[in-house]
KOLMI-115864 format. One record per atom (N, C-alpha, C): residue number from 1; residue in one letter; atom name; x, y, z. Coordinates in steps of 0.05 Angstrom, whole numbers. Layout:
N
{atom NUM 'A' 'CA' {X Y Z}}
...
//
This chain:
175
{atom 1 'M' 'N' {1102 -553 2010}}
{atom 1 'M' 'CA' {1097 -575 1988}}
{atom 1 'M' 'C' {1069 -577 1995}}
{atom 2 'N' 'N' {1055 -567 1975}}
{atom 2 'N' 'CA' {1021 -566 1977}}
{atom 2 'N' 'C' {1018 -597 1975}}
{atom 3 'C' 'N' {997 -604 1990}}
{atom 3 'C' 'CA' {979 -637 1989}}
{atom 3 'C' 'C' {960 -629 1969}}
{atom 4 'P' 'N' {967 -650 1943}}
{atom 4 'P' 'CA' {952 -654 1924}}
{atom 4 'P' 'C' {922 -666 1926}}
{atom 5 'F' 'N' {914 -674 1954}}
{atom 5 'F' 'CA' {892 -677 1959}}
{atom 5 'F' 'C' {875 -659 1969}}
{atom 6 'C' 'N' {887 -642 1987}}
{atom 6 'C' 'CA' {871 -631 2010}}
{atom 6 'C' 'C' {882 -600 2005}}
{atom 7 'R' 'N' {899 -594 1991}}
{atom 7 'R' 'CA' {922 -572 1985}}
{atom 7 'R' 'C' {926 -550 2008}}
{atom 8 'H' 'N' {936 -567 2025}}
{atom 8 'H' 'CA' {943 -562 2064}}
{atom 8 'H' 'C' {977 -558 2055}}
{atom 9 'E' 'N' {982 -532 2065}}
{atom 9 'E' 'CA' {1016 -533 2051}}
{atom 9 'E' 'C' {1037 -535 2074}}
{atom 10 'E' 'N' {1024 -557 2100}}
{atom 10 'E' 'CA' {1054 -574 2105}}
{atom 10 'E' 'C' {1047 -604 2097}}
{atom 11 'S' 'N' {1076 -619 2100}}
{atom 11 'S' 'CA' {1073 -640 2096}}
{atom 11 'S' 'C' {1098 -650 2112}}
{atom 12 'R' 'N' {1096 -669 2112}}
{atom 12 'R' 'CA' {1132 -686 2128}}
{atom 12 'R' 'C' {1143 -706 2117}}
{atom 13 'V' 'N' {1171 -706 2100}}
{atom 13 'V' 'CA' {1178 -715 2084}}
{atom 13 'V' 'C' {1188 -749 2112}}
{atom 14 'I' 'N' {1170 -773 2094}}
{atom 14 'I' 'CA' {1171 -803 2105}}
{atom 14 'I' 'C' {1203 -811 2092}}
{atom 15 'D' 'N' {1207 -816 2071}}
{atom 15 'D' 'CA' {1230 -829 2063}}
{atom 15 'D' 'C' {1241 -811 2031}}
{atom 16 'S' 'N' {1261 -806 2037}}
{atom 16 'S' 'CA' {1288 -801 2012}}
{atom 16 'S' 'C' {1301 -813 2001}}
{atom 17 'R' 'N' {1303 -809 1978}}
{atom 17 'R' 'CA' {1324 -836 1957}}
{atom 17 'R' 'C' {1328 -825 1936}}
{atom 18 'P' 'N' {1357 -820 1935}}
{atom 18 'P' 'CA' {1367 -811 1902}}
{atom 18 'P' 'C' {1359 -823 1880}}
{atom 19 'T' 'N' {1354 -805 1856}}
{atom 19 'T' 'CA' {1338 -818 1829}}
{atom 19 'T' 'C' {1363 -823 1803}}
{atom 20 'D' 'N' {1355 -824 1791}}
{atom 20 'D' 'CA' {1371 -814 1758}}
{atom 20 'D' 'C' {1404 -812 1768}}
{atom 21 'E' 'N' {1408 -837 1785}}
{atom 21 'E' 'CA' {1446 -832 1783}}
{atom 21 'E' 'C' {1449 -811 1810}}
{atom 22 'G' 'N' {1434 -799 1826}}
{atom 22 'G' 'CA' {1441 -778 1838}}
{atom 22 'G' 'C' {1432 -752 1825}}
{atom 23 'S' 'N' {1420 -747 1801}}
{atom 23 'S' 'CA' {1411 -720 1793}}
{atom 23 'S' 'C' {1391 -716 1804}}
{atom 24 'S' 'N' {1371 -731 1817}}
{atom 24 'S' 'CA' {1350 -712 1830}}
{atom 24 'S' 'C' {1343 -732 1855}}
{atom 25 'I' 'N' {1312 -721 1867}}
{atom 25 'I' 'CA' {1316 -746 1893}}
{atom 25 'I' 'C' {1283 -744 1889}}
{atom 26 'R' 'N' {1275 -770 1903}}
{atom 26 'R' 'CA' {1255 -775 1913}}
{atom 26 'R' 'C' {1245 -781 1928}}
{atom 27 'R' 'N' {1218 -762 1940}}
{atom 27 'R' 'CA' {1213 -759 1966}}
{atom 27 'R' 'C' {1189 -765 1974}}
{atom 28 'R' 'N' {1182 -787 1992}}
{atom 28 'R' 'CA' {1151 -798 2000}}
{atom 28 'R' 'C' {1147 -780 2026}}
{atom 29 'R' 'N' {1131 -772 2017}}
{atom 29 'R' 'CA' {1115 -745 2038}}
{atom 29 'R' 'C' {1080 -756 2045}}
{atom 30 'E' 'N' {1073 -743 2073}}
{atom 30 'E' 'CA' {1047 -743 2083}}
{atom 30 'E' 'C' {1037 -715 2091}}
{atom 31 'C' 'N' {1024 -715 2083}}
{atom 31 'C' 'CA' {1007 -692 2090}}
{atom 31 'C' 'C' {990 -692 2115}}
{atom 32 'T' 'N' {1001 -671 2132}}
{atom 32 'T' 'CA' {1004 -667 2162}}
{atom 32 'T' 'C' {970 -658 2166}}
{atom 33 'N' 'N' {952 -652 2152}}
{atom 33 'N' 'CA' {923 -643 2151}}
{atom 33 'N' 'C' {907 -669 2146}}
{atom 34 'C' 'N' {905 -684 2121}}
{atom 34 'C' 'CA' {888 -698 2113}}
{atom 34 'C' 'C' {905 -729 2123}}
{atom 35 'G' 'N' {933 -739 2122}}
{atom 35 'G' 'CA' {944 -756 2127}}
{atom 35 'G' 'C' {946 -776 2098}}
{atom 36 'S' 'N' {944 -767 2075}}
{atom 36 'S' 'CA' {950 -769 2051}}
{atom 36 'S' 'C' {977 -776 2048}}
{atom 37 'R' 'N' {980 -792 2026}}
{atom 37 'R' 'CA' {1016 -792 2022}}
{atom 37 'R' 'C' {1024 -799 1996}}
{atom 38 'F' 'N' {1040 -781 1983}}
{atom 38 'F' 'CA' {1049 -772 1957}}
{atom 38 'F' 'C' {1075 -776 1961}}
{atom 39 'S' 'N' {1086 -778 1930}}
{atom 39 'S' 'CA' {1116 -778 1923}}
{atom 39 'S' 'C' {1117 -746 1902}}
{atom 40 'T' 'N' {1137 -744 1916}}
{atom 40 'T' 'CA' {1156 -714 1901}}
{atom 40 'T' 'C' {1181 -725 1882}}
{atom 41 'A' 'N' {1184 -708 1856}}
{atom 41 'A' 'CA' {1213 -712 1853}}
{atom 41 'A' 'C' {1222 -689 1849}}
{atom 42 'E' 'N' {1252 -679 1869}}
{atom 42 'E' 'CA' {1265 -658 1867}}
{atom 42 'E' 'C' {1290 -659 1854}}
{atom 43 'T' 'N' {1290 -635 1839}}
{atom 43 'T' 'CA' {1317 -639 1828}}
{atom 43 'T' 'C' {1325 -608 1821}}
{atom 44 'A' 'N' {1358 -605 1825}}
{atom 44 'A' 'CA' {1368 -578 1825}}
{atom 44 'A' 'C' {1366 -566 1800}}
{atom 45 'V' 'N' {1361 -538 1794}}
{atom 45 'V' 'CA' {1362 -531 1768}}
{atom 45 'V' 'C' {1388 -519 1766}}
{atom 46 'L' 'N' {1404 -518 1741}}
{atom 46 'L' 'CA' {1422 -512 1733}}
{atom 46 'L' 'C' {1427 -487 1712}}
{atom 47 'S' 'N' {1419 -465 1721}}
{atom 47 'S' 'CA' {1416 -447 1700}}
{atom 47 'S' 'C' {1450 -425 1690}}
{atom 48 'I' 'N' {1444 -422 1664}}
{atom 48 'I' 'CA' {1465 -412 1644}}
{atom 48 'I' 'C' {1458 -385 1645}}
{atom 49 'I' 'N' {1477 -361 1647}}
{atom 49 'I' 'CA' {1475 -334 1638}}
{atom 49 'I' 'C' {1492 -334 1621}}
{atom 50 'K' 'N' {1466 -322 1589}}
{atom 50 'K' 'CA' {1484 -317 1564}}
{atom 50 'K' 'C' {1495 -300 1572}}
{atom 51 'R' 'N' {1508 -287 1540}}
{atom 51 'R' 'CA' {1528 -263 1542}}
{atom 51 'R' 'C' {1499 -239 1544}}
{atom 52 'S' 'N' {1476 -242 1532}}
{atom 52 'S' 'CA' {1453 -223 1535}}
{atom 52 'S' 'C' {1449 -220 1563}}
{atom 53 'G' 'N' {1454 -227 1584}}
{atom 53 'G' 'CA' {1443 -226 1621}}
{atom 53 'G' 'C' {1414 -253 1606}}
{atom 54 'A' 'N' {1405 -260 1588}}
{atom 54 'A' 'CA' {1384 -276 1596}}
{atom 54 'A' 'C' {1394 -302 1611}}
{atom 55 'T' 'N' {1372 -311 1619}}
{atom 55 'T' 'CA' {1386 -336 1635}}
{atom 55 'T' 'C' {1366 -361 1622}}
{atom 56 'E' 'N' {1368 -391 1615}}
{atom 56 'E' 'CA' {1357 -414 1611}}
{atom 56 'E' 'C' {1368 -435 1619}}
{atom 57 'P' 'N' {1359 -453 1624}}
{atom 57 'P' 'CA' {1365 -485 1640}}
{atom 57 'P' 'C' {1387 -492 1618}}
{atom 58 'F' 'N' {1409 -504 1637}}
{atom 58 'F' 'CA' {1430 -526 1622}}
{atom 58 'F' 'C' {1417 -540 1619}}
{atom 59 'S' 'N' {1436 -546 1587}}
{atom 59 'S' 'CA' {1420 -567 1561}}
{atom 59 'S' 'C' {1441 -583 1552}}
{atom 60 'R' 'N' {1443 -615 1561}}
{atom 60 'R' 'CA' {1467 -630 1548}}
{atom 60 'R' 'C' {1465 -625 1518}}
{atom 61 'E' 'N' {1441 -623 1505}}
{atom 61 'E' 'CA' {1438 -624 1476}}
{atom 61 'E' 'C' {1452 -599 1468}}
{atom 62 'K' 'N' {1449 -579 1475}}
{atom 62 'K' 'CA' {1466 -559 1466}}
{atom 62 'K' 'C' {1496 -552 1467}}
{atom 63 'V' 'N' {1510 -573 1492}}
{atom 63 'V' 'CA' {1537 -575 1484}}
{atom 63 'V' 'C' {1544 -608 1463}}
{atom 64 'I' 'N' {1525 -618 1471}}
{atom 64 'I' 'CA' {1533 -645 1441}}
{atom 64 'I' 'C' {1533 -630 1415}}
{atom 65 'N' 'N' {1509 -609 1406}}
{atom 65 'N' 'CA' {1517 -595 1391}}
{atom 65 'N' 'C' {1530 -584 1381}}
{atom 66 'G' 'N' {1542 -566 1404}}
{atom 66 'G' 'CA' {1568 -546 1394}}
{atom 66 'G' 'C' {1596 -565 1397}}
{atom 67 'V' 'N' {1596 -583 1414}}
{atom 67 'V' 'CA' {1622 -599 1404}}
{atom 67 'V' 'C' {1622 -613 1377}}
{atom 68 'R' 'N' {1602 -625 1380}}
{atom 68 'R' 'CA' {1590 -637 1347}}
{atom 68 'R' 'C' {1613 -630 1325}}
{atom 69 'K' 'N' {1600 -604 1318}}
{atom 69 'K' 'CA' {1618 -593 1302}}
{atom 69 'K' 'C' {1643 -592 1304}}
{atom 70 'A' 'N' {1654 -583 1319}}
{atom 70 'A' 'CA' {1683 -587 1331}}
{atom 70 'A' 'C' {1690 -620 1323}}
{atom 71 'C' 'N' {1673 -641 1327}}
{atom 71 'C' 'CA' {1684 -663 1318}}
{atom 71 'C' 'C' {1679 -666 1288}}
{atom 72 'Q' 'N' {1665 -656 1272}}
{atom 72 'Q' 'CA' {1658 -657 1251}}
{atom 72 'Q' 'C' {1688 -677 1231}}
{atom 73 'N' 'N' {1681 -699 1223}}
{atom 73 'N' 'CA' {1704 -714 1203}}
{atom 73 'N' 'C' {1722 -729 1223}}
{atom 74 'R' 'N' {1726 -729 1248}}
{atom 74 'R' 'CA' {1734 -740 1269}}
{atom 74 'R' 'C' {1727 -768 1277}}
{atom 75 'P' 'N' {1741 -786 1288}}
{atom 75 'P' 'CA' {1726 -820 1301}}
{atom 75 'P' 'C' {1723 -819 1326}}
{atom 76 'V' 'N' {1698 -793 1325}}
{atom 76 'V' 'CA' {1680 -792 1350}}
{atom 76 'V' 'C' {1651 -791 1353}}
{atom 77 'D' 'N' {1641 -814 1363}}
{atom 77 'D' 'CA' {1614 -828 1351}}
{atom 77 'D' 'C' {1597 -806 1384}}
{atom 78 'D' 'N' {1568 -821 1388}}
{atom 78 'D' 'CA' {1543 -808 1394}}
{atom 78 'D' 'C' {1544 -814 1416}}
{atom 79 'D' 'N' {1561 -831 1429}}
{atom 79 'D' 'CA' {1557 -840 1462}}
{atom 79 'D' 'C' {1574 -821 1471}}
{atom 80 'D' 'N' {1608 -823 1454}}
{atom 80 'D' 'CA' {1631 -803 1466}}
{atom 80 'D' 'C' {1617 -784 1476}}
{atom 81 'L' 'N' {1598 -763 1452}}
{atom 81 'L' 'CA' {1596 -733 1455}}
{atom 81 'L' 'C' {1573 -735 1482}}
{atom 82 'A' 'N' {1556 -760 1485}}
{atom 82 'A' 'CA' {1538 -765 1502}}
{atom 82 'A' 'C' {1550 -766 1536}}
{atom 83 'L' 'N' {1574 -778 1534}}
{atom 83 'L' 'CA' {1592 -782 1553}}
{atom 83 'L' 'C' {1600 -752 1568}}
{atom 84 'L' 'N' {1615 -739 1543}}
{atom 84 'L' 'CA' {1623 -718 1551}}
{atom 84 'L' 'C' {1610 -691 1560}}
{atom 85 'A' 'N' {1579 -695 1547}}
{atom 85 'A' 'CA' {1564 -674 1559}}
{atom 85 'A' 'C' {1559 -676 1589}}
{atom 86 'Q' 'N' {1551 -704 1590}}
{atom 86 'Q' 'CA' {1549 -716 1623}}
{atom 86 'Q' 'C' {1562 -703 1641}}
{atom 87 'R' 'N' {1595 -708 1627}}
{atom 87 'R' 'CA' {1618 -699 1651}}
{atom 87 'R' 'C' {1621 -676 1657}}
{atom 88 'V' 'N' {1606 -650 1629}}
{atom 88 'V' 'CA' {1609 -621 1636}}
{atom 88 'V' 'C' {1588 -615 1655}}
{atom 89 'E' 'N' {1569 -630 1656}}
{atom 89 'E' 'CA' {1545 -627 1676}}
{atom 89 'E' 'C' {1551 -630 1701}}
{atom 90 'E' 'N' {1564 -650 1707}}
{atom 90 'E' 'CA' {1570 -662 1732}}
{atom 90 'E' 'C' {1595 -644 1745}}
{atom 91 'A' 'N' {1621 -631 1721}}
{atom 91 'A' 'CA' {1630 -613 1737}}
{atom 91 'A' 'C' {1626 -582 1739}}
{atom 92 'L' 'N' {1601 -576 1723}}
{atom 92 'L' 'CA' {1583 -551 1725}}
{atom 92 'L' 'C' {1569 -548 1752}}
{atom 93 'R' 'N' {1560 -573 1758}}
{atom 93 'R' 'CA' {1535 -581 1787}}
{atom 93 'R' 'C' {1557 -584 1816}}
{atom 94 'A' 'N' {1583 -592 1799}}
{atom 94 'A' 'CA' {1605 -593 1825}}
{atom 94 'A' 'C' {1614 -568 1831}}
{atom 95 'T' 'N' {1606 -548 1823}}
{atom 95 'T' 'CA' {1619 -523 1832}}
{atom 95 'T' 'C' {1599 -513 1849}}
{atom 96 'G' 'N' {1580 -525 1858}}
{atom 96 'G' 'CA' {1554 -513 1875}}
{atom 96 'G' 'C' {1543 -488 1866}}
{atom 97 'Q' 'N' {1546 -481 1848}}
{atom 97 'Q' 'CA' {1535 -449 1828}}
{atom 97 'Q' 'C' {1509 -463 1828}}
{atom 98 'A' 'N' {1481 -447 1828}}
{atom 98 'A' 'CA' {1463 -453 1810}}
{atom 98 'A' 'C' {1465 -432 1783}}
{atom 99 'E' 'N' {1471 -414 1779}}
{atom 99 'E' 'CA' {1480 -406 1749}}
{atom 99 'E' 'C' {1509 -396 1743}}
{atom 100 'I' 'N' {1509 -409 1720}}
{atom 100 'I' 'CA' {1538 -401 1710}}
{atom 100 'I' 'C' {1544 -391 1685}}
{atom 101 'E' 'N' {1558 -377 1685}}
{atom 101 'E' 'CA' {1567 -365 1659}}
{atom 101 'E' 'C' {1565 -385 1632}}
{atom 102 'A' 'N' {1561 -373 1612}}
{atom 102 'A' 'CA' {1562 -382 1588}}
{atom 102 'A' 'C' {1582 -393 1576}}
{atom 103 'Q' 'N' {1606 -372 1586}}
{atom 103 'Q' 'CA' {1635 -374 1582}}
{atom 103 'Q' 'C' {1644 -388 1592}}
{atom 104 'E' 'N' {1638 -397 1623}}
{atom 104 'E' 'CA' {1644 -421 1638}}
{atom 104 'E' 'C' {1638 -443 1630}}
{atom 105 'V' 'N' {1617 -453 1608}}
{atom 105 'V' 'CA' {1606 -477 1605}}
{atom 105 'V' 'C' {1626 -491 1580}}
{atom 106 'G' 'N' {1637 -461 1563}}
{atom 106 'G' 'CA' {1644 -467 1536}}
{atom 106 'G' 'C' {1680 -479 1553}}
{atom 107 'M' 'N' {1691 -458 1575}}
{atom 107 'M' 'CA' {1714 -468 1583}}
{atom 107 'M' 'C' {1715 -496 1593}}
{atom 108 'A' 'N' {1690 -504 1612}}
{atom 108 'A' 'CA' {1684 -536 1622}}
{atom 108 'A' 'C' {1691 -552 1599}}
{atom 109 'I' 'N' {1683 -550 1573}}
{atom 109 'I' 'CA' {1678 -573 1553}}
{atom 109 'I' 'C' {1704 -574 1548}}
{atom 110 'L' 'N' {1727 -561 1548}}
{atom 110 'L' 'CA' {1754 -561 1535}}
{atom 110 'L' 'C' {1775 -584 1551}}
{atom 111 'S' 'N' {1771 -590 1573}}
{atom 111 'S' 'CA' {1789 -617 1591}}
{atom 111 'S' 'C' {1775 -637 1575}}
{atom 112 'P' 'N' {1753 -646 1584}}
{atom 112 'P' 'CA' {1744 -667 1564}}
{atom 112 'P' 'C' {1740 -670 1537}}
{atom 113 'L' 'N' {1746 -655 1523}}
{atom 113 'L' 'CA' {1740 -655 1490}}
{atom 113 'L' 'C' {1771 -665 1485}}
{atom 114 'R' 'N' {1794 -649 1504}}
{atom 114 'R' 'CA' {1823 -657 1494}}
{atom 114 'R' 'C' {1829 -684 1497}}
{atom 115 'E' 'N' {1822 -694 1515}}
{atom 115 'E' 'CA' {1815 -734 1526}}
{atom 115 'E' 'C' {1810 -746 1504}}
{atom 116 'L' 'N' {1783 -736 1493}}
{atom 116 'L' 'CA' {1763 -749 1471}}
{atom 116 'L' 'C' {1788 -745 1445}}
{atom 117 'D' 'N' {1789 -719 1441}}
{atom 117 'D' 'CA' {1808 -720 1408}}
{atom 117 'D' 'C' {1814 -690 1408}}
{atom 118 'E' 'N' {1844 -694 1404}}
{atom 118 'E' 'CA' {1852 -667 1405}}
{atom 118 'E' 'C' {1850 -651 1383}}
{atom 119 'V' 'N' {1846 -656 1364}}
{atom 119 'V' 'CA' {1839 -644 1338}}
{atom 119 'V' 'C' {1812 -635 1340}}
{atom 120 'A' 'N' {1799 -641 1352}}
{atom 120 'A' 'CA' {1772 -628 1361}}
{atom 120 'A' 'C' {1772 -610 1382}}
{atom 121 'Y' 'N' {1791 -611 1400}}
{atom 121 'Y' 'CA' {1792 -598 1419}}
{atom 121 'Y' 'C' {1815 -568 1415}}
{atom 122 'L' 'N' {1828 -574 1393}}
{atom 122 'L' 'CA' {1841 -550 1383}}
{atom 122 'L' 'C' {1822 -533 1368}}
{atom 123 'R' 'N' {1802 -546 1345}}
{atom 123 'R' 'CA' {1775 -533 1336}}
{atom 123 'R' 'C' {1767 -514 1358}}
{atom 124 'Y' 'N' {1758 -530 1377}}
{atom 124 'Y' 'CA' {1733 -519 1397}}
{atom 124 'Y' 'C' {1750 -479 1409}}
{atom 125 'A' 'N' {1774 -500 1421}}
{atom 125 'A' 'CA' {1792 -479 1435}}
{atom 125 'A' 'C' {1798 -452 1413}}
{atom 126 'S' 'N' {1797 -453 1390}}
{atom 126 'S' 'CA' {1805 -438 1372}}
{atom 126 'S' 'C' {1778 -420 1372}}
{atom 127 'V' 'N' {1754 -421 1378}}
{atom 127 'V' 'CA' {1732 -408 1382}}
{atom 127 'V' 'C' {1725 -392 1416}}
{atom 128 'Y' 'N' {1728 -410 1427}}
{atom 128 'Y' 'CA' {1723 -403 1455}}
{atom 128 'Y' 'C' {1743 -388 1474}}
{atom 129 'R' 'N' {1768 -385 1457}}
{atom 129 'R' 'CA' {1789 -372 1466}}
{atom 129 'R' 'C' {1800 -358 1456}}
{atom 130 'N' 'N' {1778 -353 1429}}
{atom 130 'N' 'CA' {1782 -321 1407}}
{atom 130 'N' 'C' {1808 -322 1393}}
{atom 131 'F' 'N' {1824 -349 1392}}
{atom 131 'F' 'CA' {1840 -348 1367}}
{atom 131 'F' 'C' {1838 -316 1347}}
{atom 132 'S' 'N' {1859 -306 1339}}
{atom 132 'S' 'CA' {1861 -285 1320}}
{atom 132 'S' 'C' {1885 -289 1306}}
{atom 133 'S' 'N' {1901 -319 1310}}
{atom 133 'S' 'CA' {1927 -312 1283}}
{atom 133 'S' 'C' {1945 -335 1299}}
{atom 134 'L' 'N' {1957 -339 1272}}
{atom 134 'L' 'CA' {1966 -368 1267}}
{atom 134 'L' 'C' {1982 -370 1290}}
{atom 135 'E' 'N' {1998 -352 1310}}
{atom 135 'E' 'CA' {2012 -354 1328}}
{atom 135 'E' 'C' {1993 -370 1346}}
{atom 136 'D' 'N' {1972 -362 1351}}
{atom 136 'D' 'CA' {1950 -365 1377}}
{atom 136 'D' 'C' {1949 -398 1370}}
{atom 137 'F' 'N' {1940 -399 1340}}
{atom 137 'F' 'CA' {1944 -432 1340}}
{atom 137 'F' 'C' {1970 -451 1350}}
{atom 138 'E' 'N' {1995 -445 1335}}
{atom 138 'E' 'CA' {2022 -445 1343}}
{atom 138 'E' 'C' {2021 -452 1376}}
{atom 139 'G' 'N' {2014 -429 1389}}
{atom 139 'G' 'CA' {2022 -435 1414}}
{atom 139 'G' 'C' {2008 -457 1433}}
{atom 140 'E' 'N' {1974 -462 1424}}
{atom 140 'E' 'CA' {1965 -481 1440}}
{atom 140 'E' 'C' {1973 -513 1428}}
{atom 141 'I' 'N' {1988 -512 1405}}
{atom 141 'I' 'CA' {1994 -534 1394}}
{atom 141 'I' 'C' {2017 -543 1412}}
{atom 142 'A' 'N' {2037 -516 1414}}
{atom 142 'A' 'CA' {2058 -522 1437}}
{atom 142 'A' 'C' {2057 -535 1457}}
{atom 143 'L' 'N' {2031 -520 1469}}
{atom 143 'L' 'CA' {2022 -532 1496}}
{atom 143 'L' 'C' {2012 -560 1491}}
{atom 144 'L' 'N' {1998 -564 1477}}
{atom 144 'L' 'CA' {1995 -596 1474}}
{atom 144 'L' 'C' {2015 -614 1473}}
{atom 145 'R' 'N' {2037 -601 1459}}
{atom 145 'R' 'CA' {2058 -622 1462}}
{atom 145 'R' 'C' {2077 -623 1482}}
{atom 146 'A' 'N' {2078 -597 1489}}
{atom 146 'A' 'CA' {2096 -597 1525}}
{atom 146 'A' 'C' {2080 -606 1545}}
{atom 147 'L' 'N' {2054 -609 1548}}
{atom 147 'L' 'CA' {2040 -612 1562}}
{atom 147 'L' 'C' {2020 -644 1562}}
{atom 148 'P' 'N' {2025 -659 1552}}
{atom 148 'P' 'CA' {2009 -688 1548}}
{atom 148 'P' 'C' {1993 -697 1564}}
{atom 149 'F' 'N' {1967 -697 1556}}
{atom 149 'F' 'CA' {1940 -702 1575}}
{atom 149 'F' 'C' {1943 -727 1588}}
{atom 150 'E' 'N' {1947 -727 1608}}
{atom 150 'E' 'CA' {1942 -754 1627}}
{atom 150 'E' 'C' {1916 -755 1629}}
{atom 151 'K' 'N' {1900 -786 1632}}
{atom 151 'K' 'CA' {1876 -790 1632}}
{atom 151 'K' 'C' {1865 -776 1658}}
{atom 152 'N' 'N' {1880 -775 1676}}
{atom 152 'N' 'CA' {1873 -777 1703}}
{atom 152 'N' 'C' {1868 -741 1713}}
{atom 153 'S' 'N' {1874 -721 1699}}
{atom 153 'S' 'CA' {1884 -707 1706}}
{atom 153 'S' 'C' {1861 -692 1695}}
{atom 154 'E' 'N' {1843 -667 1701}}
{atom 154 'E' 'CA' {1829 -647 1706}}
{atom 154 'E' 'C' {1844 -626 1697}}
{atom 155 'V' 'N' {1856 -614 1681}}
{atom 155 'V' 'CA' {1868 -599 1673}}
{atom 155 'V' 'C' {1846 -578 1657}}
{atom 156 'Q' 'N' {1838 -549 1671}}
{atom 156 'Q' 'CA' {1820 -528 1654}}
{atom 156 'Q' 'C' {1843 -507 1652}}
{atom 157 'L' 'N' {1845 -501 1631}}
{atom 157 'L' 'CA' {1864 -472 1627}}
{atom 157 'L' 'C' {1844 -451 1619}}
{atom 158 'S' 'N' {1849 -428 1635}}
{atom 158 'S' 'CA' {1832 -396 1627}}
{atom 158 'S' 'C' {1854 -390 1606}}
{atom 159 'N' 'N' {1842 -364 1591}}
{atom 159 'N' 'CA' {1850 -350 1577}}
{atom 159 'N' 'C' {1872 -343 1578}}
{atom 160 'K' 'N' {1886 -327 1596}}
{atom 160 'K' 'CA' {1916 -322 1610}}
{atom 160 'K' 'C' {1934 -347 1610}}
{atom 161 'D' 'N' {1919 -369 1615}}
{atom 161 'D' 'CA' {1935 -386 1622}}
{atom 161 'D' 'C' {1947 -405 1587}}
{atom 162 'S' 'N' {1938 -392 1568}}
{atom 162 'S' 'CA' {1941 -404 1544}}
{atom 162 'S' 'C' {1969 -385 1526}}
{atom 163 'Q' 'N' {1980 -388 1543}}
{atom 163 'Q' 'CA' {2008 -378 1530}}
{atom 163 'Q' 'C' {2026 -395 1519}}
{atom 164 'V' 'N' {2047 -400 1503}}
{atom 164 'V' 'CA' {2066 -415 1502}}
{atom 164 'V' 'C' {2083 -418 1523}}
{atom 165 'V' 'N' {2087 -446 1530}}
{atom 165 'V' 'CA' {2110 -457 1550}}
{atom 165 'V' 'C' {2133 -473 1539}}
{atom 166 'S' 'N' {2155 -465 1547}}
{atom 166 'S' 'CA' {2172 -468 1530}}
{atom 166 'S' 'C' {2179 -500 1551}}
{atom 167 'P' 'N' {2193 -517 1533}}
{atom 167 'P' 'CA' {2195 -546 1544}}
{atom 167 'P' 'C' {2216 -537 1565}}
{atom 168 'Q' 'N' {2232 -526 1563}}
{atom 168 'Q' 'CA' {2247 -527 1583}}
{atom 168 'Q' 'C' {2249 -514 1607}}
{atom 169 'L' 'N' {2223 -500 1608}}
{atom 169 'L' 'CA' {2210 -491 1628}}
{atom 169 'L' 'C' {2195 -520 1650}}
{atom 170 'L' 'N' {2190 -533 1633}}
{atom 170 'L' 'CA' {2182 -560 1643}}
{atom 170 'L' 'C' {2198 -577 1652}}
{atom 171 'A' 'N' {2220 -584 1647}}
{atom 171 'A' 'CA' {2233 -607 1650}}
{atom 171 'A' 'C' {2238 -599 1678}}
{atom 172 'P' 'N' {2241 -623 1691}}
{atom 172 'P' 'CA' {2260 -616 1721}}
{atom 172 'P' 'C' {2283 -608 1725}}
{atom 173 'K' 'N' {2293 -597 1746}}
{atom 173 'K' 'CA' {2312 -581 1745}}
{atom 173 'K' 'C' {2334 -603 1763}}
{atom 174 'T' 'N' {2364 -601 1749}}
{atom 174 'T' 'CA' {2387 -617 1756}}
{atom 174 'T' 'C' {2399 -597 1778}}
{atom 175 'P' 'N' {2403 -612 1797}}
{atom 175 'P' 'CA' {2424 -597 1822}}
{atom 175 'P' 'C' {2444 -598 1811}}
//
């Protein structure tokens, strides 16, 4: 870190504190050359790799706008959407990866959206799982009925997991 006063390249950290609910770190530094003190704010950048190969920074606003379309005419307000976007960002950051594929972002939205509104979830899933027939919708609806969403579980299904599951397969086996 260059000193803003003398442009010397070395400084030492005096104090570090998390800010913005832990999403960034404020550091108090001292220049080893002139002794001046200054503060820095450090934030980890989360990049999204688009299908074209281009990268761009993660945007909660883009998540909100994409989900807003699925929630159209549903009892979901802007606060719910903001909380959903925050949960998605936290889940993506928890992976520890600096670069995430755009498709993974779409899939990470599914679990919190299902908890928020199942109809919006079905609309959104139909796009991100590329539903192409009524059977795809019927299969997803059967999954929704067979596997009721539990508030504390974070279930994320991949494309290969979105097959119809028979309720008999889910029932506990009797001896």
